[in-house]
Biopython code that builds the backbone (N, CA, C, O; Angstrom):
import numpy as np
from Bio.PDB.StructureBuilder import StructureBuilder

atoms = [
    (1, "MET", "N", (0.847, -1.169, 0.009)),
    (1, "MET", "CA", (-0.002, -0.008, -0.002)),
    (1, "MET", "C", (0.892, 1.213, -0.003)),
    (1, "MET", "O", (1.800, 1.366, 0.815)),
    (2, "LYS", "N", (0.597, 2.058, -0.941)),
    (2, "LYS", "CA", (1.348, 3.286, -1.068)),
    (2, "LYS", "C", (0.524, 4.389, -0.500)),
    (2, "LYS", "O", (-0.573, 4.653, -0.993)),
    (3, "GLY", "N", (1.000, 5.036, 0.505)),
    (3, "GLY", "CA", (0.234, 6.120, 1.106)),
    (3, "GLY", "C", (1.147, 7.303, 1.418)),
    (3, "GLY", "O", (2.330, 7.314, 1.080)),
    (4, "ILE", "N", (0.576, 8.254, 2.048)),
    (4, "ILE", "CA", (1.352, 9.460, 2.443)),
    (4, "ILE", "C", (2.089, 9.133, 3.734)),
    (4, "ILE", "O", (1.490, 8.711, 4.723)),
    (5, "HIS", "N", (3.389, 9.336, 3.703)),
    (5, "HIS", "CA", (4.184, 9.167, 4.914)),
    (5, "HIS", "C", (4.376, 10.534, 5.580)),
    (5, "HIS", "O", (5.201, 11.340, 5.150)),
    (6, "ARG", "N", (3.629, 10.765, 6.594)),
    (6, "ARG", "CA", (3.678, 12.055, 7.273)),
    (6, "ARG", "C", (4.693, 12.100, 8.407)),
    (6, "ARG", "O", (4.993, 13.168, 8.940)),
    (7, "GLY", "N", (5.200, 10.979, 8.759)),
    (7, "GLY", "CA", (6.114, 10.959, 9.907)),
    (7, "GLY", "C", (5.344, 11.348, 11.142)),
    (7, "GLY", "O", (4.310, 10.764, 11.469)),
    (8, "ASN", "N", (5.871, 12.349, 11.823)),
    (8, "ASN", "CA", (5.197, 12.824, 13.044)),
    (8, "ASN", "C", (4.413, 14.106, 12.775)),
    (8, "ASN", "O", (3.920, 14.732, 13.713)),
    (9, "LYS", "N", (4.295, 14.493, 11.549)),
    (9, "LYS", "CA", (3.626, 15.752, 11.236)),
    (9, "LYS", "C", (2.138, 15.771, 11.598)),
    (9, "LYS", "O", (1.564, 16.835, 11.830)),
    (10, "LEU", "N", (1.533, 14.614, 11.644)),
    (10, "LEU", "CA", (0.125, 14.522, 11.999)),
    (10, "LEU", "C", (-0.108, 15.050, 13.415)),
    (10, "LEU", "O", (-1.103, 15.722, 13.687)),
    (11, "TRP", "N", (0.819, 14.734, 14.297)),
    (11, "TRP", "CA", (0.640, 15.120, 15.712)),
    (11, "TRP", "C", (1.434, 16.349, 16.116)),
    (11, "TRP", "O", (1.418, 16.746, 17.281)),
    (12, "GLU", "N", (2.128, 16.952, 15.162)),
    (12, "GLU", "CA", (3.007, 18.067, 15.481)),
    (12, "GLU", "C", (2.292, 19.225, 16.175)),
    (12, "GLU", "O", (2.804, 19.782, 17.146)),
    (13, "GLY", "N", (1.121, 19.582, 15.683)),
    (13, "GLY", "CA", (0.380, 20.714, 16.241)),
    (13, "GLY", "C", (-0.389, 20.365, 17.508)),
    (13, "GLY", "O", (-0.981, 21.250, 18.126)),
    (14, "HIS", "N", (-0.395, 19.124, 17.900)),
    (14, "HIS", "CA", (-1.210, 18.700, 19.021)),
    (14, "HIS", "C", (-0.375, 18.334, 20.253)),
    (14, "HIS", "O", (-0.863, 17.682, 21.175)),
    (15, "ARG", "N", (0.864, 18.757, 20.252)),
    (15, "ARG", "CA", (1.700, 18.435, 21.405)),
    (15, "ARG", "C", (1.278, 19.316, 22.583)),
    (15, "ARG", "O", (0.935, 20.487, 22.418)),
    (16, "ILE", "N", (1.313, 18.728, 23.748)),
    (16, "ILE", "CA", (1.018, 19.437, 24.963)),
    (16, "ILE", "C", (2.157, 19.223, 25.952)),
    (16, "ILE", "O", (2.662, 18.112, 26.115)),
    (17, "ILE", "N", (2.544, 20.297, 26.599)),
    (17, "ILE", "CA", (3.615, 20.158, 27.601)),
    (17, "ILE", "C", (3.124, 20.811, 28.881)),
    (17, "ILE", "O", (2.569, 21.910, 28.869)),
    (18, "LEU", "N", (3.337, 20.119, 29.970)),
    (18, "LEU", "CA", (2.903, 20.667, 31.272)),
    (18, "LEU", "C", (3.826, 21.809, 31.697)),
    (18, "LEU", "O", (5.019, 21.777, 31.395)),
    (19, "PRO", "N", (3.305, 22.796, 32.378)),
    (19, "PRO", "CA", (4.134, 23.942, 32.794)),
    (19, "PRO", "C", (5.373, 23.533, 33.592)),
    (19, "PRO", "O", (6.433, 24.142, 33.441)),
    (20, "GLN", "N", (5.250, 22.510, 34.437)),
    (20, "GLN", "CA", (6.385, 22.045, 35.229)),
    (20, "GLN", "C", (7.462, 21.481, 34.323)),
    (20, "GLN", "O", (8.651, 21.689, 34.565)),
    (21, "HIS", "N", (7.063, 20.780, 33.295)),
    (21, "HIS", "CA", (8.024, 20.179, 32.375)),
    (21, "HIS", "C", (8.675, 21.280, 31.520)),
    (21, "HIS", "O", (9.869, 21.218, 31.225)),
    (22, "GLU", "N", (7.892, 22.269, 31.134)),
    (22, "GLU", "CA", (8.429, 23.376, 30.346)),
    (22, "GLU", "C", (9.483, 24.143, 31.169)),
    (22, "GLU", "O", (10.545, 24.482, 30.647)),
    (23, "ASP", "N", (9.193, 24.412, 32.442)),
    (23, "ASP", "CA", (10.153, 25.096, 33.305)),
    (23, "ASP", "C", (11.440, 24.300, 33.448)),
    (23, "ASP", "O", (12.538, 24.853, 33.391)),
    (24, "ALA", "N", (11.291, 23.005, 33.635)),
    (24, "ALA", "CA", (12.469, 22.123, 33.759)),
    (24, "ALA", "C", (13.287, 22.121, 32.463)),
    (24, "ALA", "O", (14.517, 22.104, 32.499)),
    (25, "LEU", "N", (12.593, 22.137, 31.318)),
    (25, "LEU", "CA", (13.246, 22.154, 30.026)),
    (25, "LEU", "C", (14.065, 23.444, 29.854)),
    (25, "LEU", "O", (15.219, 23.398, 29.427)),
    (26, "TRP", "N", (13.465, 24.584, 30.188)),
    (26, "TRP", "CA", (14.197, 25.872, 30.068)),
    (26, "TRP", "C", (15.337, 25.951, 31.043)),
    (26, "TRP", "O", (16.390, 26.495, 30.709)),
    (27, "GLU", "N", (15.169, 25.436, 32.221)),
    (27, "GLU", "CA", (16.256, 25.424, 33.226)),
    (27, "GLU", "C", (17.421, 24.579, 32.724)),
    (27, "GLU", "O", (18.580, 24.963, 32.886)),
    (28, "LYS", "N", (17.128, 23.443, 32.124)),
    (28, "LYS", "CA", (18.181, 22.609, 31.587)),
    (28, "LYS", "C", (18.932, 23.326, 30.463)),
    (28, "LYS", "O", (20.158, 23.244, 30.392)),
    (29, "ARG", "N", (18.207, 24.031, 29.583)),
    (29, "ARG", "CA", (18.854, 24.783, 28.502)),
    (29, "ARG", "C", (19.721, 25.911, 29.059)),
    (29, "ARG", "O", (20.807, 26.169, 28.540)),
    (30, "ARG", "N", (19.251, 26.582, 30.112)),
    (30, "ARG", "CA", (20.053, 27.649, 30.710)),
    (30, "ARG", "C", (21.341, 27.101, 31.315)),
    (30, "ARG", "O", (22.388, 27.740, 31.210)),
    (31, "HIS", "N", (21.284, 25.956, 31.934)),
    (31, "HIS", "CA", (22.496, 25.336, 32.517)),
    (31, "HIS", "C", (23.510, 24.999, 31.441)),
    (31, "HIS", "O", (24.717, 25.032, 31.682)),
    (32, "GLN", "N", (23.026, 24.680, 30.273)),
    (32, "GLN", "CA", (23.946, 24.336, 29.175)),
    (32, "GLN", "C", (24.636, 25.619, 28.676)),
    (32, "GLN", "O", (25.706, 25.541, 28.072)),
    (33, "GLU", "N", (24.036, 26.800, 28.923)),
    (33, "GLU", "CA", (24.560, 28.071, 28.423)),
    (33, "GLU", "C", (25.386, 28.805, 29.478)),
    (33, "GLU", "O", (25.728, 29.969, 29.268)),
    (34, "GLU", "N", (25.718, 28.171, 30.600)),
    (34, "GLU", "CA", (26.475, 28.857, 31.640)),
    (34, "GLU", "C", (27.811, 29.376, 31.071)),
    (34, "GLU", "O", (28.451, 28.730, 30.240)),
    (35, "ILE", "N", (28.200, 30.560, 31.551)),
    (35, "ILE", "CA", (29.462, 31.147, 31.085)),
    (35, "ILE", "C", (30.417, 31.308, 32.244)),
    (35, "ILE", "O", (30.010, 31.323, 33.405)),
    (36, "ILE", "N", (31.673, 31.427, 31.925)),
    (36, "ILE", "CA", (32.713, 31.700, 32.907)),
    (36, "ILE", "C", (33.126, 33.162, 32.715)),
    (36, "ILE", "O", (33.497, 33.562, 31.611)),
    (37, "PRO", "N", (33.063, 33.960, 33.787)),
    (37, "PRO", "CA", (33.424, 35.388, 33.618)),
    (37, "PRO", "C", (34.899, 35.557, 33.220)),
    (37, "PRO", "O", (35.758, 34.768, 33.614)),
    (38, "PRO", "N", (35.165, 36.592, 32.441)),
    (38, "PRO", "CA", (36.542, 36.809, 32.008)),
    (38, "PRO", "C", (37.454, 37.248, 33.144)),
    (38, "PRO", "O", (37.009, 37.875, 34.106)),
    (39, "LYS", "N", (38.713, 36.920, 33.024)),
    (39, "LYS", "CA", (39.725, 37.326, 33.996)),
    (39, "LYS", "C", (40.082, 38.777, 33.754)),
    (39, "LYS", "O", (40.383, 39.162, 32.624)),
    (40, "ILE", "N", (40.053, 39.594, 34.808)),
    (40, "ILE", "CA", (40.332, 41.029, 34.677)),
    (40, "ILE", "C", (41.719, 41.320, 35.246)),
    (40, "ILE", "O", (42.061, 40.861, 36.336)),
    (41, "ASP", "N", (42.513, 42.086, 34.498)),
    (41, "ASP", "CA", (43.864, 42.394, 34.939)),
    (41, "ASP", "C", (43.846, 43.460, 36.031)),
    (41, "ASP", "O", (42.831, 44.122, 36.248)),
    (42, "GLU", "N", (44.990, 43.621, 36.720)),
    (42, "GLU", "CA", (45.100, 44.522, 37.868)),
    (42, "GLU", "C", (44.811, 45.984, 37.509)),
    (42, "GLU", "O", (44.160, 46.691, 38.279)),
    (43, "ASP", "N", (45.283, 46.436, 36.362)),
    (43, "ASP", "CA", (45.046, 47.811, 35.989)),
    (43, "ASP", "C", (43.560, 48.114, 35.806)),
    (43, "ASP", "O", (43.067, 49.154, 36.241)),
    (44, "GLU", "N", (42.863, 47.198, 35.162)),
    (44, "GLU", "CA", (41.426, 47.363, 34.955)),
    (44, "GLU", "C", (40.688, 47.332, 36.310)),
    (44, "GLU", "O", (39.752, 48.102, 36.527)),
    (45, "LEU", "N", (41.116, 46.442, 37.209)),
    (45, "LEU", "CA", (40.478, 46.401, 38.550)),
    (45, "LEU", "C", (40.676, 47.704, 39.303)),
    (45, "LEU", "O", (39.755, 48.186, 39.962)),
    (46, "GLU", "N", (41.867, 48.280, 39.213)),
    (46, "GLU", "CA", (42.139, 49.560, 39.880)),
    (46, "GLU", "C", (41.264, 50.679, 39.279)),
    (46, "GLU", "O", (40.725, 51.509, 40.012)),
    (47, "GLN", "N", (41.134, 50.693, 37.980)),
    (47, "GLN", "CA", (40.327, 51.714, 37.304)),
    (47, "GLN", "C", (38.862, 51.581, 37.684)),
    (47, "GLN", "O", (38.184, 52.585, 37.905)),
    (48, "MET", "N", (38.361, 50.335, 37.763)),
    (48, "MET", "CA", (36.981, 50.126, 38.161)),
    (48, "MET", "C", (36.768, 50.548, 39.595)),
    (48, "MET", "O", (35.719, 51.103, 39.923)),
    (49, "SER", "N", (37.743, 50.297, 40.467)),
    (49, "SER", "CA", (37.654, 50.692, 41.852)),
    (49, "SER", "C", (37.585, 52.219, 41.990)),
    (49, "SER", "O", (36.824, 52.743, 42.804)),
    (50, "ARG", "N", (38.371, 52.908, 41.201)),
    (50, "ARG", "CA", (38.351, 54.377, 41.218)),
    (50, "ARG", "C", (36.981, 54.923, 40.767)),
    (50, "ARG", "O", (36.442, 55.846, 41.378)),
    (51, "ARG", "N", (36.447, 54.356, 39.721)),
    (51, "ARG", "CA", (35.153, 54.814, 39.225)),
    (51, "ARG", "C", (34.057, 54.584, 40.268)),
    (51, "ARG", "O", (33.189, 55.434, 40.463)),
    (52, "ILE", "N", (34.104, 53.458, 40.919)),
    (52, "ILE", "CA", (33.102, 53.153, 41.957)),
    (52, "ILE", "C", (33.243, 54.142, 43.112)),
    (52, "ILE", "O", (32.247, 54.696, 43.577)),
    (53, "GLY", "N", (34.465, 54.365, 43.574)),
    (53, "GLY", "CA", (34.714, 55.345, 44.626)),
    (53, "GLY", "C", (34.254, 56.749, 44.261)),
    (53, "GLY", "O", (33.649, 57.455, 45.067)),
    (54, "TRP", "N", (34.559, 57.140, 43.015)),
    (54, "TRP", "CA", (34.139, 58.461, 42.544)),
    (54, "TRP", "C", (32.622, 58.602, 42.538)),
    (54, "TRP", "O", (32.080, 59.628, 42.949)),
    (55, "ALA", "N", (31.936, 57.544, 42.061)),
    (55, "ALA", "CA", (30.465, 57.580, 41.996)),
    (55, "ALA", "C", (29.855, 57.692, 43.398)),
    (55, "ALA", "O", (28.840, 58.364, 43.583)),
    (56, "MET", "N", (30.467, 57.041, 44.369)),
    (56, "MET", "CA", (29.945, 57.100, 45.734)),
    (56, "MET", "C", (30.192, 58.491, 46.322)),
    (56, "MET", "O", (29.291, 59.080, 46.920)),
    (57, "GLU", "N", (31.409, 59.017, 46.155)),
    (57, "GLU", "CA", (31.736, 60.339, 46.704)),
    (57, "GLU", "C", (30.893, 61.454, 46.098)),
    (57, "GLU", "O", (30.408, 62.336, 46.807)),
    (58, "GLU", "N", (30.727, 61.403, 44.782)),
    (58, "GLU", "CA", (30.007, 62.454, 44.061)),
    (58, "GLU", "C", (28.496, 62.228, 44.021)),
    (58, "GLU", "O", (27.754, 63.051, 43.486)),
    (59, "GLU", "N", (28.048, 61.110, 44.587)),
    (59, "GLU", "CA", (26.634, 60.726, 44.571)),
    (59, "GLU", "C", (26.084, 60.752, 43.160)),
    (59, "GLU", "O", (25.035, 61.339, 42.895)),
    (60, "ARG", "N", (26.822, 60.098, 42.242)),
    (60, "ARG", "CA", (26.443, 60.028, 40.848)),
    (60, "ARG", "C", (26.052, 58.606, 40.506)),
    (60, "ARG", "O", (26.566, 57.665, 41.110)),
    (61, "PRO", "N", (25.140, 58.428, 39.537)),
    (61, "PRO", "CA", (24.795, 57.068, 39.123)),
    (61, "PRO", "C", (25.958, 56.415, 38.380)),
    (61, "PRO", "O", (26.790, 57.090, 37.773)),
    (62, "ILE", "N", (25.993, 55.110, 38.444)),
    (62, "ILE", "CA", (27.040, 54.344, 37.778)),
    (62, "ILE", "C", (26.417, 53.098, 37.164)),
    (62, "ILE", "O", (25.451, 52.557, 37.701)),
    (63, "LEU", "N", (26.952, 52.653, 36.071)),
    (63, "LEU", "CA", (26.466, 51.455, 35.384)),
    (63, "LEU", "C", (27.453, 50.320, 35.589)),
    (63, "LEU", "O", (28.596, 50.401, 35.137)),
    (64, "LEU", "N", (27.025, 49.264, 36.265)),
    (64, "LEU", "CA", (27.896, 48.116, 36.510)),
    (64, "LEU", "C", (27.486, 46.957, 35.564)),
    (64, "LEU", "O", (26.301, 46.674, 35.382)),
    (65, "THR", "N", (28.467, 46.325, 34.993)),
    (65, "THR", "CA", (28.243, 45.114, 34.257)),
    (65, "THR", "C", (28.611, 43.959, 35.164)),
    (65, "THR", "O", (29.731, 43.881, 35.670)),
    (66, "ILE", "N", (27.661, 43.064, 35.365)),
    (66, "ILE", "CA", (27.811, 42.004, 36.346)),
    (66, "ILE", "C", (27.823, 40.657, 35.639)),
    (66, "ILE", "O", (26.986, 40.396, 34.774)),
    (67, "ALA", "N", (28.756, 39.815, 36.002)),
    (67, "ALA", "CA", (28.819, 38.457, 35.430)),
    (67, "ALA", "C", (27.826, 37.588, 36.183)),
    (67, "ALA", "O", (28.004, 37.276, 37.361)),
    (68, "GLY", "N", (26.783, 37.210, 35.474)),
    (68, "GLY", "CA", (25.806, 36.309, 36.028)),
    (68, "GLY", "C", (26.150, 34.876, 35.649)),
    (68, "GLY", "O", (27.108, 34.615, 34.922)),
    (69, "LYS", "N", (25.350, 33.967, 36.156)),
    (69, "LYS", "CA", (25.614, 32.573, 35.900)),
    (69, "LYS", "C", (25.399, 32.227, 34.429)),
    (69, "LYS", "O", (26.074, 31.357, 33.879)),
    (70, "TYR", "N", (24.436, 32.929, 33.792)),
    (70, "TYR", "CA", (24.085, 32.606, 32.391)),
    (70, "TYR", "C", (24.391, 33.741, 31.441)),
    (70, "TYR", "O", (23.908, 33.736, 30.308)),
    (71, "GLY", "N", (25.177, 34.715, 31.864)),
    (71, "GLY", "CA", (25.526, 35.815, 30.973)),
    (71, "GLY", "C", (25.717, 37.090, 31.736)),
    (71, "GLY", "O", (25.454, 37.150, 32.937)),
    (72, "ALA", "N", (26.171, 38.106, 31.053)),
    (72, "ALA", "CA", (26.394, 39.405, 31.665)),
    (72, "ALA", "C", (25.091, 40.202, 31.719)),
    (72, "ALA", "O", (24.278, 40.143, 30.796)),
    (73, "GLU", "N", (24.906, 40.938, 32.796)),
    (73, "GLU", "CA", (23.759, 41.824, 32.936)),
    (73, "GLU", "C", (24.265, 43.186, 33.440)),
    (73, "GLU", "O", (25.371, 43.294, 33.969)),
    (74, "THR", "N", (23.451, 44.196, 33.266)),
    (74, "THR", "CA", (23.861, 45.521, 33.728)),
    (74, "THR", "C", (22.873, 46.006, 34.797)),
    (74, "THR", "O", (21.697, 45.646, 34.817)),
    (75, "PHE", "N", (23.416, 46.833, 35.668)),
    (75, "PHE", "CA", (22.597, 47.439, 36.730)),
    (75, "PHE", "C", (23.064, 48.878, 36.906)),
    (75, "PHE", "O", (24.239, 49.133, 37.170)),
    (76, "CYS", "N", (22.139, 49.807, 36.757)),
    (76, "CYS", "CA", (22.462, 51.220, 36.897)),
    (76, "CYS", "C", (21.831, 51.721, 38.170)),
    (76, "CYS", "O", (20.664, 51.444, 38.448)),
    (77, "GLY", "N", (22.618, 52.476, 38.962)),
    (77, "GLY", "CA", (22.068, 53.004, 40.209)),
    (77, "GLY", "C", (23.122, 53.795, 40.965)),
    (77, "GLY", "O", (24.207, 54.082, 40.458)),
    (78, "PHE", "N", (22.767, 54.131, 42.183)),
    (78, "PHE", "CA", (23.653, 54.883, 43.060)),
    (78, "PHE", "C", (24.282, 53.927, 44.094)),
    (78, "PHE", "O", (23.624, 53.031, 44.622)),
    (79, "ILE", "N", (25.541, 54.147, 44.351)),
    (79, "ILE", "CA", (26.231, 53.300, 45.336)),
    (79, "ILE", "C", (25.963, 53.877, 46.705)),
    (79, "ILE", "O", (26.264, 55.041, 46.969)),
    (80, "GLU", "N", (25.404, 53.076, 47.564)),
    (80, "GLU", "CA", (25.096, 53.503, 48.924)),
    (80, "GLU", "C", (26.171, 53.123, 49.920)),
    (80, "GLU", "O", (26.434, 53.844, 50.882)),
    (81, "ARG", "N", (26.790, 51.975, 49.673)),
    (81, "ARG", "CA", (27.751, 51.496, 50.637)),
    (81, "ARG", "C", (28.725, 50.536, 49.979)),
    (81, "ARG", "O", (28.349, 49.760, 49.101)),
    (82, "ILE", "N", (29.954, 50.592, 50.399)),
    (82, "ILE", "CA", (30.965, 49.605, 49.983)),
    (82, "ILE", "C", (31.395, 48.854, 51.238)),
    (82, "ILE", "O", (31.980, 49.433, 52.154)),
    (83, "ALA", "N", (31.103, 47.588, 51.266)),
    (83, "ALA", "CA", (31.442, 46.737, 52.412)),
    (83, "ALA", "C", (32.714, 45.956, 52.079)),
    (83, "ALA", "O", (32.656, 44.891, 51.463)),
    (84, "PHE", "N", (33.856, 46.495, 52.491)),
    (84, "PHE", "CA", (35.110, 45.855, 52.144)),
    (84, "PHE", "C", (35.286, 44.509, 52.821)),
    (84, "PHE", "O", (35.788, 43.564, 52.212)),
    (85, "HIS", "N", (34.871, 44.417, 54.093)),
    (85, "HIS", "CA", (35.030, 43.164, 54.790)),
    (85, "HIS", "C", (34.157, 42.042, 54.230)),
    (85, "HIS", "O", (34.492, 40.865, 54.363)),
    (86, "GLU", "N", (33.014, 42.418, 53.591)),
    (86, "GLU", "CA", (32.125, 41.446, 52.993)),
    (86, "GLU", "C", (32.362, 41.312, 51.490)),
    (86, "GLU", "O", (31.746, 40.471, 50.834)),
    (87, "GLN", "N", (33.258, 42.146, 50.943)),
    (87, "GLN", "CA", (33.618, 42.117, 49.519)),
    (87, "GLN", "C", (32.414, 42.306, 48.613)),
    (87, "GLN", "O", (32.217, 41.552, 47.660)),
    (88, "ARG", "N", (31.583, 43.354, 48.927)),
    (88, "ARG", "CA", (30.415, 43.620, 48.087)),
    (88, "ARG", "C", (30.029, 45.095, 48.144)),
    (88, "ARG", "O", (30.467, 45.847, 49.015)),
    (89, "VAL", "N", (29.196, 45.475, 47.189)),
    (89, "VAL", "CA", (28.779, 46.871, 47.014)),
    (89, "VAL", "C", (27.245, 46.901, 47.104)),
    (89, "VAL", "O", (26.567, 46.057, 46.518)),
    (90, "LYS", "N", (26.712, 47.869, 47.836)),
    (90, "LYS", "CA", (25.260, 48.034, 47.925)),
    (90, "LYS", "C", (24.854, 49.152, 46.961)),
    (90, "LYS", "O", (25.346, 50.277, 47.052)),
    (91, "MET", "N", (23.950, 48.821, 46.040)),
    (91, "MET", "CA", (23.477, 49.803, 45.037)),
    (91, "MET", "C", (21.942, 49.919, 45.133)),
    (91, "MET", "O", (21.228, 48.977, 45.479)),
    (92, "ARG", "N", (21.494, 51.130, 44.805)),
    (92, "ARG", "CA", (20.068, 51.385, 44.814)),
    (92, "ARG", "C", (19.657, 52.080, 43.517)),
    (92, "ARG", "O", (20.313, 53.001, 43.031)),
    (93, "ASN", "N", (18.531, 51.589, 42.982)),
    (93, "ASN", "CA", (17.925, 52.212, 41.812)),
    (93, "ASN", "C", (16.425, 52.299, 42.138)),
    (93, "ASN", "O", (15.674, 51.349, 41.916)),
    (94, "GLY", "N", (16.010, 53.449, 42.666)),
    (94, "GLY", "CA", (14.631, 53.573, 43.128)),
    (94, "GLY", "C", (14.409, 52.669, 44.321)),
    (94, "GLY", "O", (15.081, 52.799, 45.344)),
    (95, "ARG", "N", (13.474, 51.763, 44.188)),
    (95, "ARG", "CA", (13.198, 50.812, 45.272)),
    (95, "ARG", "C", (14.020, 49.529, 45.142)),
    (95, "ARG", "O", (14.056, 48.710, 46.061)),
    (96, "ASP", "N", (14.654, 49.369, 44.033)),
    (96, "ASP", "CA", (15.463, 48.168, 43.774)),
    (96, "ASP", "C", (16.834, 48.302, 44.439)),
    (96, "ASP", "O", (17.627, 49.166, 44.064)),
    (97, "ILE", "N", (17.108, 47.455, 45.415)),
    (97, "ILE", "CA", (18.389, 47.468, 46.124)),
    (97, "ILE", "C", (19.101, 46.149, 45.862)),
    (97, "ILE", "O", (18.503, 45.078, 45.967)),
    (98, "ARG", "N", (20.377, 46.233, 45.523)),
    (98, "ARG", "CA", (21.170, 45.035, 45.273)),
    (98, "ARG", "C", (22.487, 45.082, 46.012)),
    (98, "ARG", "O", (23.113, 46.136, 46.118)),
    (99, "TRP", "N", (22.904, 43.946, 46.520)),
    (99, "TRP", "CA", (24.249, 43.746, 47.045)),
    (99, "TRP", "C", (24.996, 42.985, 45.938)),
    (99, "TRP", "O", (24.615, 41.873, 45.573)),
    (100, "ILE", "N", (26.029, 43.583, 45.428)),
    (100, "ILE", "CA", (26.760, 43.006, 44.311)),
    (100, "ILE", "C", (28.172, 42.634, 44.774)),
    (100, "ILE", "O", (28.931, 43.505, 45.199)),
    (101, "PRO", "N", (28.531, 41.340, 44.694)),
    (101, "PRO", "CA", (29.898, 40.914, 45.118)),
    (101, "PRO", "C", (30.966, 41.500, 44.197)),
    (101, "PRO", "O", (30.752, 41.628, 42.991)),
    (102, "PHE", "N", (32.110, 41.852, 44.767)),
    (102, "PHE", "CA", (33.205, 42.396, 43.980)),
    (102, "PHE", "C", (33.602, 41.485, 42.820)),
    (102, "PHE", "O", (33.817, 41.941, 41.697)),
    (103, "HIS", "N", (33.695, 40.188, 43.117)),
    (103, "HIS", "CA", (34.197, 39.250, 42.096)),
    (103, "HIS", "C", (33.276, 39.130, 40.880)),
    (103, "HIS", "O", (33.709, 38.652, 39.832)),
    (104, "SER", "N", (32.012, 39.556, 40.998)),
    (104, "SER", "CA", (31.115, 39.438, 39.849)),
    (104, "SER", "C", (31.070, 40.696, 38.977)),
    (104, "SER", "O", (30.446, 40.685, 37.916)),
    (105, "ILE", "N", (31.723, 41.779, 39.411)),
    (105, "ILE", "CA", (31.747, 43.013, 38.632)),
    (105, "ILE", "C", (32.799, 42.880, 37.534)),
    (105, "ILE", "O", (33.979, 42.668, 37.813)),
    (106, "ILE", "N", (32.358, 43.005, 36.290)),
    (106, "ILE", "CA", (33.311, 42.868, 35.172)),
    (106, "ILE", "C", (33.440, 44.186, 34.361)),
    (106, "ILE", "O", (34.247, 44.266, 33.435)),
    (107, "GLY", "N", (32.656, 45.190, 34.708)),
    (107, "GLY", "CA", (32.708, 46.441, 34.010)),
    (107, "GLY", "C", (32.048, 47.551, 34.773)),
    (107, "GLY", "O", (31.026, 47.340, 35.426)),
    (108, "VAL", "N", (32.632, 48.762, 34.698)),
    (108, "VAL", "CA", (32.073, 49.967, 35.382)),
    (108, "VAL", "C", (32.110, 51.128, 34.396)),
    (108, "VAL", "O", (33.156, 51.435, 33.825)),
    (109, "GLU", "N", (30.961, 51.768, 34.201)),
    (109, "GLU", "CA", (30.884, 52.885, 33.266)),
    (109, "GLU", "C", (29.966, 53.953, 33.819)),
    (109, "GLU", "O", (29.107, 53.688, 34.660)),
    (110, "GLU", "N", (30.165, 55.167, 33.328)),
    (110, "GLU", "CA", (29.209, 56.216, 33.637)),
    (110, "GLU", "C", (28.014, 56.018, 32.696)),
    (110, "GLU", "O", (28.204, 55.722, 31.517)),
    (111, "PRO", "N", (26.804, 56.177, 33.198)),
    (111, "PRO", "CA", (25.645, 55.992, 32.320)),
    (111, "PRO", "C", (25.573, 57.132, 31.285)),
    (111, "PRO", "O", (26.032, 58.248, 31.528)),
    (112, "TYR", "N", (25.000, 56.819, 30.162)),
    (112, "TYR", "CA", (24.839, 57.817, 29.104)),
    (112, "TYR", "C", (23.711, 58.731, 29.456)),
    (112, "TYR", "O", (22.661, 58.286, 29.920)),
    (113, "GLU", "N", (23.912, 59.997, 29.242)),
    (113, "GLU", "CA", (22.867, 60.988, 29.519)),
    (113, "GLU", "C", (22.293, 61.437, 28.189)),
    (113, "GLU", "O", (23.028, 61.686, 27.233)),
    (114, "ASP", "N", (20.952, 61.539, 28.137)),
    (114, "ASP", "CA", (20.288, 62.023, 26.926)),
    (114, "ASP", "C", (20.063, 63.517, 26.969)),
    (114, "ASP", "O", (19.514, 64.087, 26.026)),
]
sb = StructureBuilder()
sb.init_structure("model")
sb.init_model(0)
sb.init_chain("A")
sb.init_seg("    ")
for serial, (resi, resn, name, xyz) in enumerate(atoms, 1):
    if name == "N":
        sb.init_residue(resn, " ", resi, " ")
    sb.init_atom(name, np.array(xyz, "f"), 0.0, 1.0, " ", f" {name:<3s}", serial, name[0])
structure = sb.get_structure()
């Protein structure tokens, strides 16, 4: 008998995935995409430290690039406190407050003004 070979196309549009399974699938894909933050040389670390200190003294906003588990992210805000003994920086952007560890900071810039 010669017929149409559809393979799995007949059921392609009828697949159903439970929300729990979908979350697990996305989590598995994210783990496969984990990155290792780049190594920063001493000169760059010193320059980033100066920029952070300047932003705190002048009460100016600063843009930090942070190495996350699955990629780099940015956070713009005001530095409220530098906790040297805890090796982290406290930043605020409106109501959003973050403690950012020193080792995860990979970039420091002044935010662009329009």
